[in-house]
MARGU-753639 format. One record per residue: x, y, z of N, C-alpha, C, CB in turn. Coordinates in pm, 1 decimal. Each point is the difference from the previous one (the first is absolute). Glycine has a CB too. Layout:
residues N
{{X, Y, Z}, {X, Y, Z}, {X, Y, Z}, {X, Y, Z}}
...
***
This chain:
residues 173
{{-244.0, 7619.9, 22715.8}, {-51.4, 125.8, 60.5}, {61.1, 1.9, 130.9}, {-218.5, 7.7, -122.0}}
{{301.4, 84.5, 142.8}, {61.6, 24.7, 154.3}, {-125.7, 5.2, 88.8}, {220.7, 150.8, -69.2}}
{{-327.6, -72.4, 17.0}, {-90.6, 36.6, 94.4}, {-113.8, -121.7, 51.9}, {45.9, 243.5, -114.9}}
{{-47.0, -332.4, 35.0}, {-89.3, -107.0, 8.9}, {81.9, -115.8, 40.1}, {-157.9, 92.6, -168.1}}
{{278.9, -99.2, 140.0}, {90.9, -119.5, 13.1}, {-24.0, -118.4, -105.0}, {6.5, 60.7, 248.7}}
{{-40.3, -6.7, -348.1}, {-34.5, -108.2, -123.9}, {108.5, 32.4, -89.1}, {-266.4, -15.2, 4.9}}
{{279.5, -98.7, -65.0}, {105.0, -9.9, -115.3}, {-49.8, -65.9, -111.9}, {174.1, -6.1, 150.1}}
{{-205.8, 37.6, -271.4}, {-32.2, -67.9, -118.2}, {102.2, -58.0, -87.9}, {-170.6, 137.8, 17.0}}
{{151.6, -221.3, -50.6}, {101.0, -80.2, -84.9}, {-53.7, -55.0, -129.8}, {106.6, -63.8, 209.3}}
{{-51.0, 89.6, -311.3}, {-39.2, -37.0, -124.0}, {102.0, -132.0, -66.0}, {-98.3, 271.1, -20.9}}
{{43.2, -356.8, -11.0}, {59.0, -115.8, -56.9}, {17.0, -7.4, -145.6}, {-88.4, -98.7, 183.1}}
{{194.0, 104.1, -234.6}, {22.8, -15.3, -162.8}, {68.8, -125.4, -14.7}, {24.7, 247.9, -59.4}}
{{-65.2, -326.4, -46.3}, {76.1, -118.3, 0.1}, {152.8, 23.4, -71.4}, {-241.4, -134.9, -5.6}}
{{295.6, 57.9, 27.6}, {178.8, 6.2, -42.8}, {-1.5, 11.3, -175.4}, {107.4, -197.1, 234.0}}
{{-205.2, 112.0, -278.3}, {9.8, 13.2, -158.2}, {-35.2, 122.5, -41.4}, {-49.9, -216.1, -35.8}}
{{-34.7, 289.0, 85.6}, {-62.2, 129.2, -46.6}, {96.3, 78.5, 15.7}, {-216.8, -27.1, 50.3}}
{{306.4, 33.9, 65.0}, {108.1, 118.2, 24.3}, {113.7, -51.4, -101.7}, {-51.1, 66.1, 281.1}}
{{103.7, -169.9, -294.8}, {111.3, -58.5, -66.5}, {-4.7, 5.6, -137.7}, {21.4, -133.0, 172.2}}
{{-166.9, 117.7, -221.1}, {-27.3, -28.4, -165.3}, {46.7, 125.1, -104.8}, {-225.3, -147.3, 79.8}}
{{215.1, 251.7, -24.3}, {34.3, 115.8, -63.7}, {178.7, -20.9, -20.2}, {-234.5, 160.3, 119.6}}
{{294.2, -187.7, 10.8}, {154.7, -8.9, 13.2}, {63.2, -123.6, -97.1}, {-24.1, 92.8, 265.2}}
{{-48.2, -172.5, -285.9}, {34.5, -124.6, -75.6}, {65.0, 49.4, -161.4}, {-219.7, -150.6, 148.7}}
{{169.7, 232.4, -207.9}, {68.4, 54.8, -128.1}, {114.5, 65.5, 40.0}, {-199.3, 31.5, -123.9}}
{{214.9, 30.3, 230.7}, {101.6, 87.2, 17.7}, {128.3, -122.8, 55.3}, {-180.7, 258.3, 62.7}}
{{132.7, -337.4, 5.7}, {89.3, -117.3, 31.5}, {79.3, -64.2, -121.3}, {-166.0, -45.4, 184.1}}
{{116.3, 21.9, -269.2}, {35.2, -50.4, -128.5}, {108.5, 113.7, -64.1}, {-251.2, -135.7, -29.3}}
{{208.3, 236.1, 30.3}, {95.5, 122.8, -49.7}, {128.4, 32.7, 96.9}, {-222.4, 110.5, -103.9}}
{{196.4, -131.1, 228.6}, {88.3, -4.9, 106.6}, {123.1, -121.2, -33.6}, {-215.7, 90.1, 171.1}}
{{161.4, -189.0, -194.0}, {93.9, -115.3, -53.8}, {52.3, 17.2, -96.0}, {-97.0, -128.1, 72.9}}
{{50.9, 165.9, -178.3}, {62.2, 13.9, -150.4}, {82.6, 136.4, 58.5}, {-216.2, -108.6, -218.1}}
{{203.7, 198.1, 276.2}, {99.2, 137.7, 5.6}, {127.1, -63.2, 80.3}, {-205.9, 218.0, 17.9}}
{{193.4, -329.2, 111.8}, {103.6, -42.3, 71.0}, {63.9, -79.4, -104.7}, {-98.3, 8.7, 233.9}}
{{56.6, -91.6, -298.1}, {86.1, -102.5, -105.4}, {86.4, 77.9, -114.1}, {-200.3, -182.3, 25.3}}
{{111.8, 321.3, -83.0}, {89.2, 78.3, -72.6}, {88.3, 54.3, 67.0}, {-138.9, 33.1, -132.4}}
{{149.8, 22.1, 261.3}, {83.7, 61.4, 64.8}, {131.0, -92.5, 32.9}, {-201.0, 144.1, 78.0}}
{{152.5, -265.8, -44.6}, {146.0, -66.6, 7.7}, {65.5, -46.4, -112.4}, {-63.6, -64.9, 191.5}}
{{-14.5, 68.3, -300.7}, {56.5, -26.6, -128.5}, {113.0, 100.6, -22.3}, {-220.7, -92.8, -89.2}}
{{134.8, 223.6, 101.1}, {90.7, 114.9, -53.7}, {99.4, 17.1, 106.2}, {-178.1, 126.1, -136.6}}
{{155.4, -167.8, 262.4}, {141.3, -8.0, 92.9}, {118.8, -90.2, -49.8}, {-154.0, 29.2, 198.2}}
{{123.3, -136.3, -234.9}, {83.7, -90.7, -59.0}, {56.9, 30.2, -139.2}, {-124.0, -146.3, 136.1}}
{{51.7, 202.3, -221.3}, {64.0, 51.3, -113.6}, {84.3, 124.8, 35.8}, {-187.0, -94.0, -141.2}}
{{170.2, 187.4, 215.6}, {46.9, 89.8, 50.9}, {168.2, -44.4, 51.3}, {-272.5, 83.6, 50.0}}
{{230.9, -172.5, 28.9}, {132.9, -35.4, 68.4}, {91.7, -87.9, -72.2}, {-115.6, 22.8, 199.1}}
{{57.4, -99.3, -302.3}, {80.9, -44.1, -145.4}, {65.5, 105.1, -60.8}, {-159.7, -160.2, -55.3}}
{{78.7, 257.4, 34.9}, {78.3, 97.6, -96.9}, {98.1, 81.3, 78.4}, {-197.2, 21.3, -157.0}}
{{174.5, -9.2, 307.7}, {138.2, 80.8, 41.4}, {109.7, -96.3, 14.7}, {-120.7, 179.5, 130.1}}
{{86.1, -314.7, -96.8}, {104.1, -112.9, -42.2}, {58.5, 21.7, -123.2}, {-117.3, -157.9, 114.2}}
{{68.8, 162.6, -221.9}, {58.0, 6.8, -138.8}, {66.6, 115.8, -45.6}, {-161.6, -136.1, -45.3}}
{{129.9, 268.1, 101.4}, {25.1, 121.3, -16.1}, {83.6, 76.7, 97.6}, {-190.8, -27.1, -111.7}}
{{211.2, -52.3, 238.9}, {89.9, 83.0, 84.5}, {84.1, -115.6, 62.8}, {-165.7, 216.7, 52.5}}
{{80.5, -322.5, 36.0}, {86.0, -89.8, 56.6}, {118.2, -83.2, -66.4}, {-195.5, 4.9, 114.2}}
{{143.9, -60.3, -253.5}, {87.8, -80.7, -72.8}, {133.1, 121.3, -60.5}, {-235.0, -207.2, -72.7}}
{{209.1, 309.4, 51.6}, {122.3, 43.8, -59.5}, {96.3, 64.6, 109.4}, {-129.1, 36.7, -223.9}}
{{60.8, -4.6, 343.5}, {100.2, 33.5, 115.3}, {67.1, -126.7, 55.7}, {-142.4, 201.6, 66.7}}
{{79.8, -330.0, -85.4}, {66.7, -119.0, 44.9}, {125.6, -30.1, -93.2}, {-228.2, -90.1, 93.7}}
{{186.5, 106.8, -230.9}, {140.5, 4.2, -95.0}, {114.1, 93.8, 37.0}, {-148.7, -48.7, -184.9}}
{{115.3, 171.4, 227.6}, {84.9, 104.2, 41.2}, {88.0, -76.0, 127.8}, {-183.2, 218.3, -82.4}}
{{96.9, -248.2, 159.7}, {57.5, -56.2, 130.3}, {91.9, -115.8, -14.2}, {-201.4, 71.9, 104.5}}
{{177.6, -159.9, -194.3}, {95.7, -103.1, -46.5}, {118.8, 15.6, -68.3}, {-174.1, -88.6, -1.3}}
{{158.6, 187.5, -73.3}, {100.4, 77.0, -68.9}, {108.4, 54.4, 93.3}, {-173.7, 58.2, -166.2}}
{{113.7, 22.0, 252.1}, {112.6, 86.3, 100.1}, {53.6, -113.4, 98.5}, {-134.4, 257.0, 6.5}}
{{55.5, -375.1, 36.2}, {54.3, -94.9, 62.5}, {147.7, -72.5, -66.6}, {-259.9, -17.1, 79.4}}
{{240.0, -1.9, -214.1}, {80.5, -68.1, -84.1}, {133.3, 98.1, -12.0}, {-212.5, -130.0, -128.2}}
{{171.0, 262.0, 95.9}, {115.4, 117.5, 22.6}, {62.5, -36.0, 154.2}, {-141.1, 217.5, -157.6}}
{{69.9, -229.7, 240.7}, {52.8, 12.0, 126.8}, {90.9, -119.4, 41.9}, {-201.1, 136.6, 50.5}}
{{156.7, -245.7, -122.9}, {109.1, -130.1, 7.2}, {88.6, -0.2, -100.2}, {-150.6, -140.9, 91.3}}
{{183.2, 255.8, -187.0}, {123.0, 8.5, -66.1}, {-41.8, -24.2, -170.3}, {152.0, -96.0, 240.0}}
{{-259.2, 70.6, -250.8}, {-48.1, -40.4, -163.0}, {-23.4, 147.6, -59.8}, {-145.4, -255.8, 46.5}}
{{230.8, 299.8, -101.1}, {-15.4, 118.0, -87.7}, {-34.2, -14.2, -141.1}, {148.2, 83.9, 142.9}}
{{-209.9, -211.8, -199.9}, {-40.3, 5.8, -130.2}, {-164.3, 1.1, 9.4}, {229.2, -125.2, -93.7}}
{{-291.1, 191.1, 176.3}, {-118.8, 22.4, -13.6}, {-82.3, 107.3, -68.5}, {59.8, -111.6, 161.3}}
{{-147.2, 85.8, -241.0}, {-55.8, 105.1, -98.7}, {-199.2, -33.4, 23.7}, {279.9, -11.2, -225.3}}
{{-320.4, 99.9, 248.1}, {-149.1, 25.3, 34.0}, {-52.0, 38.1, -135.5}, {23.0, 83.8, 253.6}}
{{-139.4, -131.6, -312.1}, {-72.7, 65.8, -97.9}, {-150.7, 9.4, 27.0}, {175.1, -74.4, -150.9}}
{{-240.8, 177.1, 126.4}, {-128.5, 5.1, 25.1}, {-76.6, 74.0, -110.6}, {59.2, -17.0, 237.8}}
{{-164.8, -60.0, -283.9}, {-69.4, 27.2, -142.0}, {-98.2, 108.9, -16.5}, {24.5, -226.9, -26.7}}
{{-76.6, 262.2, 176.8}, {-88.7, 128.5, 23.9}, {48.1, 112.4, 1.6}, {-110.0, -107.7, 105.1}}
{{58.1, 204.2, -130.3}, {52.7, 145.6, -1.4}, {-53.8, 56.5, 136.9}, {-3.9, 37.2, -274.6}}
{{73.8, -71.9, 386.6}, {-46.5, 57.5, 114.0}, {108.3, 8.2, 73.0}, {-212.1, -71.7, -9.2}}
{{187.1, 110.1, 153.7}, {115.7, 14.6, 90.9}, {122.2, -111.5, 14.0}, {-182.8, 124.9, 115.6}}
{{88.5, -240.6, -120.4}, {114.1, -105.0, 7.9}, {91.6, -4.7, -126.5}, {-154.0, -140.8, 146.3}}
{{123.8, 166.9, -244.7}, {69.8, 12.4, -113.0}, {143.9, 87.1, 18.6}, {-240.9, -24.8, -117.8}}
{{202.5, 142.6, 188.9}, {101.9, 118.6, 15.2}, {69.9, -68.0, 126.8}, {-143.5, 241.2, -98.0}}
{{116.2, -298.2, 181.1}, {50.7, -71.3, 126.3}, {101.1, -100.6, -52.4}, {-222.7, 24.7, 140.2}}
{{197.9, -100.1, -247.4}, {62.9, -118.0, -40.4}, {112.2, 51.8, -85.5}, {-208.0, -151.7, 12.7}}
{{185.5, 251.5, -90.2}, {107.7, 81.6, -63.3}, {112.5, 60.3, 48.3}, {-157.3, 25.4, -94.8}}
{{99.4, 18.1, 240.4}, {82.9, 95.9, 86.0}, {84.2, -119.6, 55.2}, {-173.4, 223.3, 68.5}}
{{117.4, -375.0, -34.2}, {64.3, -80.1, 68.7}, {122.3, -69.6, -92.6}, {-222.9, -21.8, 150.7}}
{{169.0, 42.5, -296.3}, {111.0, -52.9, -68.7}, {140.4, 83.9, -39.3}, {-198.9, -128.4, -76.0}}
{{154.4, 253.3, 79.2}, {108.9, 102.9, -1.5}, {66.7, -15.1, 131.3}, {-119.5, 165.7, -153.6}}
{{78.1, -175.4, 259.8}, {91.8, -11.8, 130.6}, {67.7, -127.6, -38.2}, {-151.9, 117.8, 196.7}}
{{108.5, -252.2, -216.2}, {86.5, -105.5, -30.6}, {137.9, 29.3, -100.8}, {-230.5, -131.2, 38.3}}
{{178.8, 207.8, -139.9}, {92.8, 39.1, -94.4}, {125.2, 45.8, 59.5}, {-179.0, 52.8, -141.7}}
{{123.6, 45.7, 212.0}, {97.6, 100.6, 72.5}, {58.3, -62.6, 92.1}, {-114.9, 181.4, -30.8}}
{{77.3, -263.6, 119.0}, {57.9, -96.8, 82.5}, {122.2, -55.0, -73.5}, {-223.3, -53.9, 109.6}}
{{167.1, -39.2, -210.6}, {96.8, -69.3, -85.8}, {108.8, 93.9, -52.2}, {-180.8, -159.1, -65.2}}
{{163.1, 259.5, 9.9}, {101.4, 96.9, -46.9}, {120.5, 20.0, 108.7}, {-195.0, 121.3, -137.9}}
{{119.9, -87.2, 266.5}, {127.9, 53.6, 104.9}, {52.1, -126.7, 49.6}, {-100.4, 230.7, 94.0}}
{{45.1, -350.2, -100.0}, {72.6, -124.4, 37.1}, {109.3, -2.1, -98.5}, {-198.9, -132.6, 94.6}}
{{174.3, 127.3, -211.7}, {92.2, -11.9, -119.5}, {114.8, 96.3, 14.8}, {-190.5, -67.3, -150.6}}
{{145.4, 220.4, 195.1}, {99.5, 102.7, -1.1}, {74.6, -37.6, 144.4}, {-144.6, 200.3, -156.6}}
{{92.1, -231.8, 247.5}, {95.5, -48.3, 130.4}, {97.3, -99.1, -25.4}, {-178.0, 37.1, 140.9}}
{{127.7, -132.4, -203.6}, {89.4, -123.6, -57.2}, {89.3, 31.2, -59.5}, {-140.1, -119.6, -21.3}}
{{133.3, 216.3, -101.0}, {94.5, 24.8, -105.3}, {117.0, 86.0, 68.4}, {-189.2, -8.9, -195.7}}
{{134.1, 104.8, 271.7}, {97.7, 98.4, 84.6}, {83.5, -68.3, 90.3}, {-158.7, 171.3, -4.1}}
{{103.8, -293.6, 79.3}, {59.8, -81.2, 93.3}, {98.0, -54.3, -69.8}, {-179.7, -40.2, 133.1}}
{{158.9, -14.5, -260.8}, {84.5, -61.8, -81.3}, {112.1, 90.2, -55.2}, {-187.2, -148.1, -46.0}}
{{141.1, 254.4, -9.5}, {113.2, 103.7, -42.5}, {97.0, 45.9, 97.3}, {-155.4, 76.4, -145.8}}
{{122.4, -58.1, 295.2}, {69.0, 1.3, 115.4}, {81.4, -90.5, 39.2}, {-147.4, 101.1, 42.2}}
{{88.3, -249.2, -54.8}, {115.8, -106.5, 18.4}, {99.9, -3.4, -109.1}, {-156.2, -139.6, 118.9}}
{{122.9, 159.4, -222.5}, {88.1, 19.7, -99.3}, {110.6, 93.6, -1.0}, {-174.4, -69.5, -90.2}}
{{131.1, 196.2, 132.7}, {76.3, 116.6, 11.0}, {90.3, -28.1, 131.9}, {-187.3, 162.5, -123.2}}
{{130.1, -236.5, 196.0}, {94.8, -29.1, 140.5}, {97.8, -100.9, -57.0}, {-189.0, 27.4, 206.8}}
{{169.2, -149.7, -282.7}, {94.0, -73.6, -43.4}, {86.3, 62.0, -98.3}, {-137.4, -169.2, 55.8}}
{{117.2, 249.1, -147.6}, {85.5, 49.9, -76.4}, {104.2, 103.3, 115.1}, {-191.5, -27.1, -241.9}}
{{161.8, 87.6, 304.4}, {60.7, 79.2, 108.1}, {100.3, -81.5, 47.0}, {-193.2, 123.9, 64.1}}
{{163.2, -246.1, -3.5}, {72.1, -102.9, 62.5}, {100.4, -55.4, -90.4}, {-188.1, -47.7, 137.8}}
{{154.8, 33.9, -233.4}, {97.4, -41.2, -149.2}, {112.0, 84.9, 5.6}, {-189.7, -53.6, -168.5}}
{{124.7, 186.0, 149.4}, {106.7, 122.8, -17.9}, {83.8, 13.4, 103.5}, {-144.1, 122.4, -118.0}}
{{100.3, -174.0, 252.7}, {113.5, 14.4, 92.9}, {91.2, -114.0, -19.9}, {-136.0, 121.2, 166.4}}
{{80.3, -239.6, -201.4}, {52.8, -97.2, -4.7}, {126.5, -7.6, -115.7}, {-230.2, -75.6, 106.4}}
{{194.6, 141.9, -227.1}, {85.0, 9.2, -112.4}, {130.0, 48.0, 9.0}, {-184.0, 21.0, -94.6}}
{{191.2, 101.5, 170.2}, {156.9, 83.7, 41.5}, {89.9, -128.1, 63.9}, {-111.6, 281.6, 86.3}}
{{40.3, -299.2, 30.3}, {67.1, -98.5, 74.7}, {67.8, -126.8, -60.6}, {-156.4, 86.2, 146.4}}
{{66.2, -150.6, -257.3}, {32.5, -84.8, -85.9}, {111.7, 46.8, -91.4}, {-222.2, -81.7, 27.9}}
{{238.6, 195.1, -78.2}, {77.6, 42.9, -94.5}, {147.2, 38.2, 90.5}, {-226.4, 87.6, -173.6}}
{{212.4, -46.9, 284.7}, {125.0, 20.0, 80.8}, {72.9, -132.7, 28.9}, {-107.1, 202.5, 106.5}}
{{9.1, -274.5, -73.2}, {50.8, -152.7, 58.8}, {94.6, -59.3, -139.1}, {-260.9, -68.9, 181.1}}
{{185.5, 89.1, -306.2}, {28.9, -60.6, -119.0}, {144.3, 30.4, -29.2}, {-237.2, 13.8, -78.6}}
{{230.4, 139.7, 71.6}, {139.0, 54.5, -20.9}, {114.0, -29.6, 96.4}, {-123.7, 168.4, -100.2}}
{{72.6, -159.7, 230.5}, {126.4, -59.5, 101.6}, {8.4, -117.1, -24.4}, {-19.0, 123.7, 178.6}}
{{-14.5, -213.3, -218.5}, {28.2, -138.0, -16.1}, {83.3, -38.1, -138.3}, {-220.0, -34.8, 143.4}}
{{163.2, 139.5, -250.3}, {85.0, -3.0, -127.7}, {136.8, 51.5, 68.5}, {-199.5, 54.7, -205.9}}
{{224.4, 48.4, 250.3}, {124.1, 74.8, 71.5}, {76.2, -121.5, 46.2}, {-117.6, 231.4, 90.4}}
{{83.6, -302.1, 8.7}, {34.9, -96.8, 57.6}, {67.0, -111.2, -74.4}, {-162.7, 78.8, 132.2}}
{{83.0, -131.4, -233.8}, {71.4, -83.6, -73.7}, {62.7, 42.1, -102.9}, {-124.2, -128.2, 68.6}}
{{137.8, 268.2, -127.5}, {109.6, 45.9, -60.8}, {129.8, 10.6, 96.8}, {-167.4, 117.6, -155.8}}
{{175.4, -98.9, 295.7}, {104.2, 20.7, 63.2}, {63.2, -136.8, 4.6}, {-89.1, 201.9, 119.4}}
{{11.1, -318.3, -73.7}, {33.7, -113.6, -2.3}, {28.4, -75.1, -123.0}, {-105.0, 27.3, 184.2}}
{{88.3, 7.9, -306.6}, {65.1, -13.3, -137.2}, {-66.1, -152.1, -3.9}, {260.1, 172.4, -9.1}}
{{-375.4, -161.7, 54.8}, {-72.3, -144.6, -26.3}, {-68.9, -2.1, -145.3}, {-57.0, -28.3, 266.1}}
{{106.7, 32.4, -356.7}, {-60.4, 24.8, -147.4}, {-124.7, -117.5, -21.2}, {261.8, 95.4, -110.5}}
{{-251.4, -220.0, 158.0}, {-89.2, -69.1, -40.2}, {-136.3, 14.1, 99.2}, {196.0, -144.5, -113.3}}
{{-189.1, 192.2, 226.0}, {-117.7, 37.8, 66.1}, {-47.5, 140.0, -52.7}, {71.8, -139.7, 204.4}}
{{47.7, 222.4, -209.9}, {-64.9, 127.4, -67.0}, {-68.7, 2.8, -145.2}, {175.7, 96.4, 135.7}}
{{-131.5, -191.4, -213.6}, {-53.4, -20.3, -124.2}, {-152.0, -69.4, 6.6}, {254.8, -16.7, -84.3}}
{{-279.2, -81.6, 181.0}, {-124.2, -24.3, 19.6}, {-76.2, 77.6, 80.6}, {67.1, -183.0, -46.2}}
{{-5.0, 255.8, 119.1}, {-91.7, 71.9, 95.3}, {-46.3, 121.7, -96.7}, {127.4, -69.3, 248.8}}
{{-48.9, 139.9, -335.6}, {-55.1, 89.5, -111.4}, {-101.7, -39.2, -91.6}, {198.6, 74.5, 12.2}}
{{-206.8, -205.7, -85.5}, {-87.9, -58.2, -53.7}, {-117.6, -6.9, 66.9}, {156.1, -93.6, -97.2}}
{{-146.5, 30.6, 201.8}, {-130.5, 13.9, 84.1}, {-68.4, 131.7, 39.8}, {92.7, -191.8, 81.2}}
{{-16.2, 243.1, -55.8}, {-46.7, 188.4, 31.7}, {-59.9, 59.8, -134.8}, {224.6, 62.7, 176.2}}
{{-170.4, -104.9, -276.9}, {-67.6, 67.5, -117.0}, {-107.2, -84.7, -46.5}, {202.9, 114.1, -70.3}}
{{-190.0, -249.8, 103.2}, {-159.4, -64.7, -40.6}, {-101.3, 48.3, 96.8}, {90.5, -225.2, -89.2}}
{{-58.6, 262.2, 217.6}, {-79.0, 40.7, 108.5}, {-80.1, 154.5, -65.0}, {191.6, -134.4, 214.0}}
{{-67.0, 222.8, -246.1}, {-42.5, 119.7, -56.6}, {-102.9, -22.4, -111.7}, {219.7, 96.3, 62.7}}
{{-202.8, -154.7, -144.5}, {-50.6, -14.4, -130.5}, {-132.4, -42.6, 20.0}, {209.4, -49.0, -106.3}}
{{-237.4, -59.8, 219.7}, {-128.6, -58.0, 43.4}, {-63.5, 129.0, 35.3}, {69.3, -242.0, 88.5}}
{{-32.1, 341.0, 34.2}, {-57.0, 103.1, 32.2}, {-50.3, 102.4, -112.4}, {131.8, -52.4, 195.3}}
{{-8.5, 61.0, -280.2}, {-71.6, 123.0, -93.7}, {-109.4, -61.6, -75.9}, {215.9, 136.7, -40.2}}
{{-218.1, -251.8, -13.3}, {-118.5, -30.9, -85.8}, {-115.5, -57.9, 73.9}, {152.9, -37.2, -181.7}}
{{-170.2, -5.6, 296.2}, {-81.5, -37.7, 62.5}, {-93.7, 92.4, 72.8}, {147.7, -164.3, -12.3}}
{{-247.2, 193.9, -48.4}, {-115.9, 117.2, 54.7}, {-106.0, -75.1, 52.8}, {37.5, 180.4, -173.2}}
{{-29.1, -297.1, 184.5}, {-123.1, -75.6, 68.3}, {7.5, -0.5, 149.2}, {-16.1, -152.1, -194.6}}
{{-111.0, 148.7, 264.2}, {-9.6, 9.3, 135.5}, {49.5, -109.0, 54.4}, {-170.7, 131.1, -10.3}}
{{143.5, -226.8, -43.6}, {25.5, -150.9, 41.7}, {101.5, -76.3, -69.9}, {-221.8, -3.1, 53.5}}
{{318.9, -114.4, -22.3}, {64.8, -62.3, -71.3}, {35.8, -158.7, 60.4}, {69.5, 246.7, -86.6}}
{{-42.1, -318.4, 10.2}, {-34.5, -154.5, 42.8}, {128.0, -11.7, 80.2}, {-147.6, -117.7, -216.7}}
{{141.7, 8.7, 279.5}, {122.5, -8.9, 113.5}, {141.4, -54.8, -108.4}, {-190.1, -91.4, 263.3}}
{{178.4, 43.2, -353.9}, {100.8, -52.9, -90.6}, {43.5, 134.7, -73.7}, {-103.6, -257.9, -30.4}}
{{5.7, 366.8, 5.8}, {69.8, 119.4, -48.2}, {89.1, 68.6, 105.7}, {-190.4, 30.3, -156.2}}
{{126.5, -44.7, 265.3}, {69.9, 97.2, 113.1}, {141.9, -85.0, 36.9}, {-255.9, 107.6, 122.2}}
{{257.7, -242.3, -118.2}, {137.6, -60.4, 7.6}, {92.5, 35.1, -100.7}, {-98.1, -173.3, 98.8}}
***
């Protein structure tokens, strides 16, 4: 009391105060252990359903980045990752198709350039051949003319019947 300057203190033993809380302490510990187990199970579930598919997708992208285009991803659950994996596979197929198209286009371009060069060489070859024949006739060198026309005939026969891209060295000679 402030008026009298007295203070009243009541002493209650610790066991009396904490005894009713003991049953709640057991429930508190059970709750904490259950919460920790639930947190670990949830973390494992997140790993299985989110982290692992994302890691597979990232590894596949890294393979593509390194130049390996034969990567295919499969996902058995019908969720967003199945859609992502299908789109990734379509992207890889499109990239492979574009690479094939570019390769074929470059190959066709090189062939057409080669054919253009051959077309430019062929008229010069014919001019030179006829000019050489003319010189042999003027010189009346029958042996050389005979051999030259036979070799020219063999060469023209070879060109006319050979539609292959490549030939052996002995055939060319």
